[in-house]
C-alpha positions as CSV (number, residue, x, y, z in Angstrom):
1,M,-0.2,0.0,-0.1
2,T,-0.3,2.5,-0.9
3,I,0.3,3.9,0.8
4,A,-1.1,4.0,0.9
5,D,-0.4,6.3,0.9
6,H,2.7,13.7,-4.0
7,Q,3.4,15.8,-7.2
8,P,6.3,18.1,-7.1
9,Q,7.5,18.9,-10.7
10,G,10.8,20.8,-11.5
11,S,13.9,21.3,-9.7
12,F,14.2,22.4,-5.8
13,V,16.5,25.1,-6.4
14,V,14.9,27.0,-9.0
15,R,11.1,26.3,-8.9
16,R,10.0,27.5,-5.4
17,R,6.3,27.5,-6.3
18,L,6.4,24.0,-7.5
19,V,8.4,22.9,-4.5
20,A,5.7,24.4,-2.4
21,R,3.4,22.2,-4.4
22,A,5.6,19.3,-3.8
23,E,5.2,19.7,-0.1
24,E,1.5,19.8,-0.3
25,V,1.1,16.8,-2.6
26,H,4.0,14.7,-0.9
27,S,2.3,15.2,2.5
28,A,-1.0,13.9,0.9
29,R,1.0,11.0,-0.2
30,L,2.2,10.3,3.4
31,R,-1.2,10.4,4.9
32,V,-3.4,8.4,2.5
33,V,-4.0,5.7,4.8
34,P,-3.1,7.9,6.5
35,A,0.3,7.8,4.8
36,W,-0.8,6.3,1.4
37,Y,-0.2,3.2,3.3
38,T,-0.3,3.6,7.0
39,F,1.7,3.4,10.3
40,H,4.9,5.5,9.7
41,S,8.2,4.1,9.9
42,N,9.1,5.2,13.2
43,S,6.5,4.0,15.1
44,S,7.1,1.3,17.9
45,R,4.9,-1.1,16.7
46,Q,6.9,-1.3,13.2
47,R,10.2,-1.3,14.9
48,R,8.9,-4.6,16.6
49,E,8.0,-6.6,13.4
50,N,11.3,-5.0,11.7
51,P,14.1,-4.8,14.2
52,P,17.6,-2.7,13.8
53,C,20.0,-4.4,11.4
54,R,22.8,-6.4,13.1
55,K,26.0,-4.8,14.0
56,D,27.6,-6.4,11.2
57,C,25.2,-4.5,8.8
58,V,28.1,-2.4,7.4
59,N,28.8,-5.6,5.2
60,L,25.0,-6.1,4.1
61,I,23.6,-4.7,0.9
62,R,23.1,-1.2,1.1
63,V,19.8,-0.1,-0.2
64,A,19.0,3.4,-1.2
65,S,14.9,3.9,-1.6
66,V,13.1,6.6,-2.7
67,P,11.8,6.8,-0.1
68,A,13.0,4.8,2.8
69,A,10.4,6.2,5.4
70,H,7.7,4.7,4.1
71,P,5.5,1.8,5.4
72,Y,5.3,0.0,2.2
73,I,9.3,-0.1,2.1
74,T,9.5,-1.1,5.7
75,A,7.2,-3.8,5.4
76,T,9.1,-5.2,2.6
77,V,12.7,-4.8,3.8
78,D,14.4,-7.1,6.2
79,T,16.5,-4.9,7.9
80,T,18.5,-7.9,9.7
81,L,19.6,-8.7,6.1
82,L,19.9,-5.5,4.2
83,T,20.8,-1.9,5.3
84,L,18.0,0.2,4.5
85,L,19.6,3.8,4.3
86,P,17.8,6.7,5.8
87,D,16.3,9.4,3.4
88,P,18.5,12.1,3.2
89,V,17.0,15.5,4.3
90,P,16.5,17.9,1.5
91,P,18.0,21.5,1.5
92,G,15.2,23.7,2.9
93,A,12.9,20.9,4.4
94,S,10.0,22.5,6.3
95,Q,8.5,19.1,7.7
96,P,9.6,16.5,10.3
97,A,11.1,13.6,8.2
98,Q,10.6,15.4,5.0
99,W,12.2,13.3,2.0
100,W,11.1,15.2,-1.0
101,P,12.2,16.5,-3.1
102,P,14.3,13.3,-3.0
103,R,18.1,13.6,-2.8
104,W,18.5,10.1,-4.3
105,L,17.2,11.3,-7.6
106,D,19.6,14.4,-7.8
107,P,22.3,13.7,-10.2
108,R,24.7,15.6,-8.3
109,Y,23.9,13.7,-4.9
110,V,23.9,10.4,-6.4
111,R,27.4,11.2,-8.2
112,A,29.1,12.5,-5.1
113,R,27.9,9.3,-2.8
114,I,27.7,6.4,-5.4
115,T,30.1,4.6,-3.3
116,E,27.8,4.5,-0.5
117,I,25.0,2.3,-2.2
118,D,24.8,-1.1,-3.8
119,V,21.2,-0.5,-5.2
120,L,18.8,2.4,-5.7
121,H,15.1,1.6,-5.7
122,V,12.4,3.9,-6.6
123,H,9.2,3.9,-5.2
124,F,7.9,7.4,-5.4
125,G,9.0,10.6,-5.7
126,F,9.9,11.2,-9.1
127,E,7.3,13.7,-10.1
128,S,9.4,16.3,-8.5
129,I,12.3,15.5,-10.8
130,E,13.1,16.8,-14.2
131,Y,13.1,14.2,-17.0
132,D,16.6,15.0,-17.9
133,D,17.8,14.9,-14.3
134,L,16.0,11.4,-13.8
135,V,18.0,10.2,-17.0
136,A,21.1,11.6,-15.6
137,V,20.7,9.7,-12.5
138,T,20.6,6.6,-14.3
139,D,23.3,7.4,-16.3
140,V,25.3,7.8,-13.2
141,L,24.2,4.6,-11.7
142,A,24.9,2.6,-15.1
143,A,28.7,4.2,-15.3
144,H,29.3,2.8,-12.0
145,G,27.6,-0.6,-12.0
146,V,24.9,0.4,-9.4
147,P,21.6,-1.5,-10.4
148,L,18.2,0.3,-10.6
149,V,15.0,-1.1,-9.3
150,V,11.6,0.6,-9.9
151,T,8.4,-0.3,-8.2
152,V,5.4,0.6,-10.2
153,H,2.7,1.6,-7.6
154,D,1.1,3.9,-9.9
155,L,0.3,3.6,-13.4
156,A,-2.0,6.6,-13.0
157,N,-0.8,9.2,-10.5
158,P,-3.8,9.9,-8.1
159,H,-2.7,13.3,-7.8
160,L,-2.5,14.4,-11.4
161,D,-5.1,15.4,-13.8
162,D,-2.6,15.1,-16.7
163,Q,-0.9,11.8,-16.7
164,A,1.5,12.6,-19.5
165,G,4.5,13.5,-17.6
166,H,4.1,10.8,-15.0
167,L,4.1,8.4,-18.0
168,E,7.0,9.6,-19.7
169,K,9.2,9.5,-16.7
170,L,8.0,6.1,-15.4
171,G,8.2,4.7,-18.8
172,M,12.0,5.7,-18.9
173,L,12.5,4.4,-15.6
174,V,11.0,1.1,-16.5
175,H,13.3,0.8,-19.6
176,R,16.3,1.5,-17.6
177,A,15.6,-0.5,-14.7
178,H,17.5,-3.4,-14.0
179,V,14.5,-5.1,-12.5
180,V,10.9,-4.0,-12.3
181,V,8.4,-4.8,-9.6
182,T,4.8,-4.1,-9.2
183,L,2.0,-5.2,-6.6
184,T,-0.6,-7.0,-8.7
185,D,-0.6,-9.2,-11.8
186,G,-3.1,-6.8,-13.8
187,A,-0.4,-4.2,-13.3
188,A,2.1,-6.4,-14.4
189,R,0.1,-6.9,-17.6
190,Q,-0.4,-3.6,-18.2
191,I,3.5,-2.7,-17.9
192,R,4.1,-5.7,-20.3
193,D,1.6,-4.1,-22.8
194,R,2.4,-0.5,-22.6
195,W,6.6,-0.7,-22.4
196,G,7.1,-4.5,-23.2
197,V,8.8,-5.2,-20.0
198,S,8.2,-8.0,-17.8
199,A,7.6,-7.0,-13.8
200,T,8.1,-9.0,-10.9
201,V,4.9,-9.3,-8.8
202,L,5.5,-8.7,-5.1
203,P,2.1,-8.4,-3.1
204,H,1.6,-5.7,-0.5
205,P,2.0,-7.1,2.9
206,H,-0.2,-6.3,5.8
207,L,-0.3,-2.5,7.2
208,L,-1.9,-3.4,10.7
209,P,0.8,-4.6,13.2
210,I,0.5,-8.4,12.6
211,D,-1.0,-9.2,15.8
212,E,-4.1,-6.9,15.0
213,V,-4.6,-8.3,11.6
214,G,-8.0,-9.8,11.8
215,P,-9.5,-8.6,14.8
216,P,-13.0,-9.1,16.5
217,R,-15.6,-7.0,14.7
218,T,-18.7,-5.3,16.4
219,Q,-22.0,-6.5,15.3
220,R,-24.0,-3.5,14.8
221,T,-27.7,-3.2,14.0
222,L,-27.2,-0.9,11.0
223,P,-23.9,-1.7,8.9
224,V,-21.8,1.6,8.6
225,V,-21.0,2.3,4.6
226,A,-18.2,4.8,4.7
227,V,-16.4,6.9,2.1
228,H,-13.2,9.0,2.9
229,A,-12.6,11.8,0.2
230,K,-9.4,12.5,1.8
231,S,-8.0,16.2,0.7
232,L,-10.4,15.8,-2.8
233,R,-7.2,15.1,-4.6
234,A,-7.3,14.6,-8.5
235,N,-8.8,10.9,-8.7
236,I,-11.5,11.4,-5.9
237,D,-15.1,12.2,-6.8
238,P,-17.4,11.3,-3.9
239,W,-20.4,13.0,-4.7
240,P,-22.1,10.8,-7.5
241,V,-21.3,7.7,-4.9
242,I,-23.1,9.7,-1.9
243,D,-25.7,10.8,-3.9
244,A,-26.3,7.3,-5.1
245,L,-26.1,5.9,-1.7
246,V,-28.5,8.5,0.1
247,A,-31.2,8.0,-2.7
248,N,-31.2,4.3,-2.6
249,H,-29.9,3.4,0.9
250,P,-31.8,6.2,3.0
251,P,-29.2,6.6,6.2
252,G,-31.2,4.9,9.1
253,Q,-33.3,2.5,7.3
254,H,-30.9,-0.3,6.2
255,V,-27.4,1.0,6.5
256,S,-25.9,4.1,8.1
257,L,-23.7,6.5,5.7
258,R,-20.5,8.2,6.9
259,L,-18.5,10.6,4.9
260,D,-15.2,11.7,6.2
261,L,-13.0,14.5,4.6
262,D,-9.4,15.9,5.7
263,D,-9.5,19.5,7.1
264,N,-7.8,20.7,3.9
265,A,-10.3,19.2,1.6
266,P,-12.6,22.5,1.6
267,R,-9.6,24.6,0.2
268,S,-9.2,22.2,-2.7
269,P,-9.6,23.5,-5.9
270,R,-12.2,20.7,-6.5
271,A,-14.0,21.6,-3.4
272,G,-16.0,24.5,-5.1
273,A,-18.2,27.1,-3.7
274,Q,-21.1,24.5,-3.3
275,L,-19.2,22.4,-0.9
276,P,-20.7,24.0,2.4
277,G,-24.3,23.5,1.0
278,R,-23.7,20.1,-0.4
279,L,-22.3,18.7,3.1
280,A,-25.6,20.4,5.0
281,A,-27.7,18.7,2.5
282,Y,-26.2,15.4,3.2
283,R,-26.2,16.0,7.1
284,D,-30.0,16.8,6.9
285,R,-30.5,13.4,4.8
286,G,-29.0,11.7,7.8
287,V,-25.4,11.2,6.8
288,D,-22.6,11.3,9.5
289,V,-20.3,13.9,7.8
290,R,-17.0,14.4,9.6
291,I,-14.0,17.0,8.6
292,H,-11.1,16.4,10.6
293,P,-7.1,16.7,10.4
294,P,-5.8,13.4,8.8
295,F,-5.9,10.3,11.0
296,T,-3.0,9.5,13.1
297,D,-2.3,5.6,13.4
298,D,-4.5,5.3,16.4
299,Q,-7.6,7.1,15.0
300,L,-7.2,5.3,12.0
301,V,-7.4,2.0,13.7
302,S,-10.6,3.5,15.3
303,Y,-12.2,4.7,12.4
304,L,-11.7,1.1,10.7
305,R,-13.4,-0.2,14.0
306,D,-16.1,2.0,13.7
307,I,-17.1,1.4,9.9
308,D,-17.8,-2.0,8.2
309,I,-17.8,-1.1,4.5
310,L,-15.6,1.4,2.8
311,V,-16.4,2.8,-0.8
312,L,-13.5,3.9,-2.8
313,P,-14.6,6.9,-4.8
314,Y,-11.8,6.7,-7.3
315,R,-12.0,7.7,-11.0
316,F,-8.6,6.6,-11.7
317,G,-5.9,4.7,-10.1
318,T,-4.0,1.5,-9.8
319,H,-3.6,0.4,-6.2
320,S,-4.6,1.6,-2.9
321,G,-3.4,1.1,0.8
322,W,-6.8,1.4,2.0
323,V,-7.5,-2.0,0.2
324,E,-4.7,-3.7,2.0
325,I,-5.8,-2.2,5.5
326,C,-9.4,-3.0,4.9
327,H,-8.4,-6.7,4.5
328,D,-6.1,-6.3,7.6
329,S,-9.1,-5.0,9.8
330,G,-12.3,-6.8,8.6
331,V,-13.8,-4.1,6.7
332,I,-15.1,-4.8,3.4
333,P,-14.0,-2.9,0.6
334,V,-16.0,-1.7,-2.6
335,V,-13.8,-0.6,-5.2
336,P,-14.0,0.9,-8.7
337,D,-13.1,-1.2,-11.7
338,C,-10.7,1.3,-13.0
339,G,-7.5,0.1,-11.7
340,Q,-6.1,-2.8,-9.9
341,F,-7.6,-2.6,-6.8
342,H,-9.6,-5.7,-7.1
343,H,-6.3,-7.7,-7.9
344,Q,-4.9,-6.7,-4.5
345,Q,-7.6,-8.4,-2.2
346,P,-11.0,-9.9,-2.5
347,C,-13.4,-6.8,-3.0
348,H,-17.0,-6.0,-4.4
349,T,-16.3,-3.7,-7.2
350,F,-18.5,-1.2,-9.4
351,G,-18.4,0.6,-12.6
352,F,-16.5,4.0,-12.1
353,G,-13.9,5.8,-14.1
354,V,-13.3,9.0,-16.2
355,G,-16.6,10.0,-17.7
356,R,-18.4,7.0,-16.5
357,F,-20.5,5.8,-13.5
358,D,-22.6,2.8,-13.3
359,E,-25.0,3.4,-10.4
360,A,-26.8,0.2,-10.5
361,S,-23.2,-1.9,-10.1
362,L,-22.5,0.4,-7.2
363,L,-25.8,-0.5,-5.3
364,A,-25.2,-4.3,-5.9
365,A,-21.6,-4.2,-4.5
366,V,-22.9,-2.5,-1.6
367,D,-25.7,-4.7,-1.2
368,G,-23.4,-7.9,-1.6
369,A,-20.9,-6.2,1.0
370,T,-23.8,-5.9,3.4
371,R,-24.7,-9.4,3.0
372,Q,-21.1,-10.5,3.6
373,I,-20.8,-8.7,6.9
374,D,-22.4,-11.7,9.0
375,A,-20.1,-14.1,7.4
376,R,-16.9,-12.5,8.9
377,P,-15.2,-14.6,11.7
378,D,-15.0,-13.3,15.2
379,D,-11.1,-13.5,15.2
380,D,-9.8,-14.2,11.9
381,L,-6.6,-16.1,13.0
382,A,-6.2,-17.9,9.4
383,R,-6.1,-14.2,8.0
384,R,-3.4,-13.4,10.5
385,R,-1.5,-16.2,9.8
386,A,-1.7,-15.8,6.1
387,R,-0.7,-12.1,6.2
388,A,2.6,-13.3,8.2
389,R,3.5,-15.7,5.7
390,Q,2.9,-13.4,2.7
391,R,5.3,-10.6,4.7
392,D,8.2,-13.2,5.1
393,L,7.8,-14.5,1.6
394,V,7.9,-10.9,0.3
395,R,10.8,-10.0,2.4
396,R,12.6,-13.1,1.4
397,D,11.9,-12.5,-2.3
398,T,13.2,-8.8,-1.8
399,T,16.2,-9.7,-0.3
400,E,17.0,-12.2,-2.9
401,L,16.2,-9.7,-5.7
402,Y,19.1,-7.2,-4.2
403,R,21.5,-10.3,-3.6
404,R,21.3,-11.3,-7.2
405,L,21.6,-7.8,-8.6
406,R,24.7,-7.1,-6.3
407,E,26.2,-10.4,-7.4
408,T,25.5,-9.6,-11.2
409,A,27.1,-5.8,-10.7
410,R,30.3,-7.6,-8.8
411,T,31.0,-9.7,-11.7
412,A,30.1,-7.3,-14.4
């Protein structure tokens, strides 16, 4: 996940306006669940599951990840076997633990520190880098025999309306990478069809701490169907979804409806002047509307306990950390058919994409999810064990991938 849970464009030094935008959108990326994928890398929970590397880690494979302090990365990297280098702090950083614009994608920075790394692994953040600078980074890596790994999380960047620049940069990285990774078979097919490159599929591990996966669920008289509109980023369009649910599932009769928005959503250019009136009308119809700061980890867990079904109102996208954390917590996800969300975990799907909405399929998906609620086990030990096995396999495969690349680089 994503994720999870960003869209800077232009160089850090000369494009101050775009860097400000980078901070805004990267902050959104770090918060999507609440951090595209949740549970930040400095949490004590996560450290228990991924302990610090051994004293001999100086001899281990040194991985520069873009970024490093991200829940997906810390879930997939076994730091007892690998050295995950910390994120370099960029000049002028204004937020704690800020990693963007990523210094490992600055060709001057990479050239100066190329002997400090064995592998560069790019996940997110390249939107903030000019195309030519990205090419220069790959040239530096090639000149020094340092392999490049690219994990394709987003074939369509959820923060961008225009995908042309994103796809141009992603395509270049995919072609120059020694190994391409993605999260689902569907995304791997798209990568092969678009760029003719085979991708290794490493599924997203659990996001909740493993001892909290598959928790007992509260049985409610009225199931809570939730929509989280976040900051109303580019791919989120909650209004048709909420309108259809209110009209066909009047709150208080068959289900309870809940709509959450981050407190910066009213300032989004996509909010519009009609937002206050729209939210007031929803409240009048019985929708539980809540506007609040992005969830902390504990608040997110509480939110997941309070809802039964989560509908993702995405017009476009690829993968989502929400799907993973719903699976962990026993919340039933209802997802659009526009991305690869339904390939991440079992989901109910509905027709939703750019310029299209199949209302009947949404209602059928929510009805199906509602019927599924009673079938949930009280304490899903099997799910917990399966997620632990999956995490261990992904970490094993990730470690082996890095080892093969280092050995190949040494013998080249």
